[in-house]
N, C-alpha and C positions, 0 to 999 in steps of 0.2 A: 803733741802726743808725747808722753813720757816714755823712756826706754824701760825695757823689762830687765829686772835684776833679781834672779831667784837663787843664784849660787849653785844650781844643780847642773844637769847635763844640757840644759837649754831646750829640751824637747817641748816643755810646756810653753816657753816663750815663743819658740818657732811655730807651734800650733796656733797660738793666739795671733801672731803676726800674719800667718796665712789666712786665718779667719777674717781679720781686718781687711786684708787685701781682697779676699773674695767678696766681702761686703761692699768694698769700693767698686769692684767690677760690676756687681749687681746693680749698684746705683747708676752707673754710667752707661750700661748696656740697655738700649731701648727694648721694650717688649712689644710683641705683636699678638693679638688675640683675634681670631677669625671665627665667627659663628656661622654655622650652616642653618639658614632659616630666612624668614621673611623680614626684610629691612623695615617695613612700615610697622609691623607688629612689634618688632624689637624696640624701635624708637618710641612707640606709644607707651611702653611699660613705665617709664619714669624719666623725669628731667635729668639731663647730664650734669656732672659736677662742673664747678666754675672754671676749672682749667682745661676743659674739653672744648674743642672746636670741631664743627662739622665741615668736611670738604668732600663733595660728592658730585656725581653725575646721575641724574634720574633716568630710568629706562625710557626708551622711545616707544611709540605706539606699536611698532613691529615686535617689540619684546614683551608687551603685555597683551597677549592674544585673546584674553578673556573679555576685553573691553572693546567697544566700538570707538570711533574717533571722539564722539562727544563724551563718552564715559572716561576715556583716557585723559581728556583735557581736564575734567573735574578732578580725577584722581591726581594728576600732576600738580594742579594748583593746591589741592588739599595736602599733599605730601610735602610740598615746599613749606606751607604754613606750619605743618607739624614740626619739621626740622627746625624752623626758625624759633618756634615756641620752646622746643626742648633744650636749646642751649640757654645758658644763663644770660641775664640782661647785658652784661659786659662782654660776653663772648661773641663769636661770629659764626655765621653759616655761609659757606662759599659753594657756589654752584658752577660747574663747567657744563655748558650745554651747546649743542650744535643744532641750528635750525634745519628743517627738512621740508621738501616740497611734496605736496599731496594734492592730487586732482588739479594740478596747474596753479596751486596757491601755496604760498609760504606759511608754514607754522612757525611763528616767532616765539621760540622758547624763552628768550630773554624777557619778553613781555609777560609770558605766563609765570616765570619765576617772580617777576615784580608784583604780579597780582597776589601770589601766595604770600610773599613777604609782607605786603601791605596788610593782608588779612591778619597776620600775626603781630602787627604793630611794629615791624622792623623797618629800618630805613637803609638806604643804599650808601655804603661807605665808598665803594669804587666799582667801576665797570670797565674791564679790560677787553680788548679785542685780541684774540690769539689767531695768528695766521696759520691756517692748515695747509696752505700751498703758497708758492711764491706769488707776489702781487702781480695781477694781470692774468693769472691762470683761470681758465674757464672750468668750472666743476659742476656738471649737471647733477641735479637731485639734491645736493647739499652745497652750501656756500663754501668759499675758500677760507672762511674764518669761523671761529667759535666764540661764544660769550664766556667770560669768567667774571662772575658777579659776587660781591661780598656784602652781607647784610648784618646788622646788629640792632638791638633795641636801644641800648644806652651808650655804647662806645662811640667816641668821636676820634677823628684822626687829624693831627696837626698837618696843615698843608705842606709844611717843610719836609714831611716824611713820605711824600708821594713817590710812586715809581711809575715807569713808563705805561702809558695808556694803550699802546700797541705792542704786543709781544711778537717779534718777527718770526719765531719758530715755535711750533707745537712740541717738537722733540720726539724722541723715540716712542712708538706705541707698542705696548707689550701684547695687545690683541686688537681686533678691529674696532672695538668700541671704547678703547682706553682713553683716559685723559693723558695727553702727552707728558713725557718726563719733564720737559722744560717748563711747562705750565704748572706742574706739580711743584717743581723746585721754586718757581717764583712765588707761589702761595706760601710755601714753607719759610722762605726768607721774610715775607711779610709777617708771619706769625712770630718769628724770632725777634724781629724789630719791635713788634708791639709788646712783647713780654707777657708773662702771666699764663702762657699756654704750655701745657705739659703733654696733652694727648690729642691726636687727630683721629676723628671718627668718620668712617665712610660706610653708611648703611647700605650702599649698593656697590660693593667694592670690586666686583668682577674678579680678575686674576690678581688684584692687589697692588696695582701700580702706585696709587696714592699712599697706601700703607707702607710700602717698601721705601719710597722716597722720604716719607716722614721719618722713618727709622734712620735713614742715612743722615738726616739733619738733627738727630738726637731726640726726636719725639717718640713717645709710646704711641701705638696705633691700635685701633679696634675697628674691625670690619664685619659686615654681615653680607652674606651671599646666598642666593636661593639655589644656585647650582652646586651640588656636592663636589663635582669635578673642579669647578673654578675656585671653590672655597679651599680645596686642597692645594691648588696652585698658589693661591693668595698666601697661604701659610709659609710657603717655601720660597717665594720670589725674592731675589736679592738684586738691588740696583745701587750702583755707586755713582754719586754725583759730586760735582765740585761745590761744596757747601760754603766756601769762602768767597766765591765770585759775587760781584755786586748785582742787585736786581736790575 
């Protein structure tokens, strides 16, 4: 950049320099946009740009009270398929899901996510197990682990760029149904390593944990939340993470 030389008081040069600095700050400060509304309807409006990745956790049966168990199962699979279709061929859709026990039987959400992804023509890039409690802990109702699954239609990953298959800690949870901060951070490190991603989208963002962690890693973020109260929390949530630590 050339220096400013106007021979006057320097006011114009100072103003121009400050404008350039402001523009630089605007470029490096990640943005966050949270919509109050239905995540499925928002996703269905249009495909996402090439540099957008979805990272989300779909609502449990207990959160979709208008549906019975069979209806929720269909809704869940269809919504996963929609998310996988709405990212570009080279982009990814990542799902954080915890199984649940109902009527003495497990609902395997990892399996349901795989069904939806297959319907969208997406393949599994990786499947991580995230420990929700120390190994050996008995956790009635829900397992002591969660699924973290990444799908894409066209992207492939070099085996040399793999990261741990078992994440030993979920990390801080900002609310009862949140994706843990350490799981969010591991996903963001993957997106950084893969390159080409600018924006993280969470169509079921809750109080915004994924959005805030994405911002901490330098990504713009877009969320959708049905609850007006949680949407407001998601706009304000701030999380600081160690972005330079290895996956």
